[in-house]
C-alpha positions as CSV (number, residue, x, y, z in Angstrom):
1,M,12.6,-4.1,-1.2
2,N,16.6,-3.3,-0.5
3,Q,17.7,-3.5,3.2
4,N,17.2,0.2,4.2
5,D,13.5,-0.6,3.6
6,K,11.4,-1.8,6.8
7,S,9.7,-4.8,6.2
8,C,5.9,-5.1,5.8
9,N,5.4,-7.1,8.2
10,S,8.0,-6.5,10.9
11,K,5.1,-5.4,13.1
12,K,1.1,-3.9,13.7
13,C,0.0,-0.3,13.5
14,A,-1.4,0.9,15.9
15,S,-4.5,2.8,14.7
16,K,-5.3,0.3,12.1
17,E,-4.7,-3.2,10.5
18,H,-2.7,-3.7,7.9
19,I,-2.9,-5.7,4.6
20,K,-0.2,-8.6,6.0
21,G,1.4,-8.6,2.0
22,I,1.2,-4.9,1.0
23,C,3.8,-2.7,1.3
24,C,3.0,0.7,0.1
25,N,5.0,4.2,-0.2
26,V,2.1,6.3,-1.4
27,K,2.4,8.4,2.0
28,N,-0.3,10.7,0.6
29,C,-3.6,8.1,0.7
30,I,-5.3,7.7,3.9
31,H,-5.0,4.1,3.4
32,H,-1.4,4.4,4.3
33,D,-0.6,4.5,8.4
34,C,2.9,3.5,9.8
35,D,5.8,3.0,7.7
36,T,5.2,1.2,4.3
37,Y,1.8,-0.4,5.0
38,C,-2.0,-0.5,3.6
39,T,-4.6,-0.3,6.1
40,A,-7.3,-0.4,3.2
41,D,-10.6,-3.4,3.6
42,Q,-9.4,-4.9,0.9
43,I,-7.5,-3.1,-2.9
44,A,-8.3,-2.7,-6.1
45,V,-5.1,-2.8,-8.7
46,G,-6.1,-2.4,-12.6
47,P,-6.6,-1.6,-15.2
48,S,-6.7,-5.0,-17.4
49,S,-4.6,-4.6,-20.3
50,A,-1.9,-3.1,-18.1
51,T,0.8,-5.2,-19.9
52,S,3.4,-4.1,-17.6
53,S,3.5,-3.6,-13.6
54,A,4.4,0.5,-15.1
55,E,0.9,0.9,-16.6
56,T,-0.4,-0.3,-12.8
57,V,-2.1,1.5,-11.0
58,C,-4.4,0.9,-7.1
59,A,-7.5,2.2,-7.9
60,T,-7.9,2.3,-4.1
61,F,-6.1,5.2,-3.9
62,K,-7.8,8.2,-1.8
63,E,-5.9,11.1,-1.4
64,R,-5.4,12.6,2.0
65,K,-6.3,15.9,2.8
């Protein structure tokens, strides 16, 4: 994170508890809340065949409509 980003653990979201230690900037996901928080009960990241971070995706993502 750069200096202008807010810390993931600086505050709790008012609407739902966030996953501590998980930063997310995907604002069009239904699990995104506040600034950089994921409010899903758990996350799944894959695929298992990934060899770099560029090849990974959050399988928990659901588009906010």
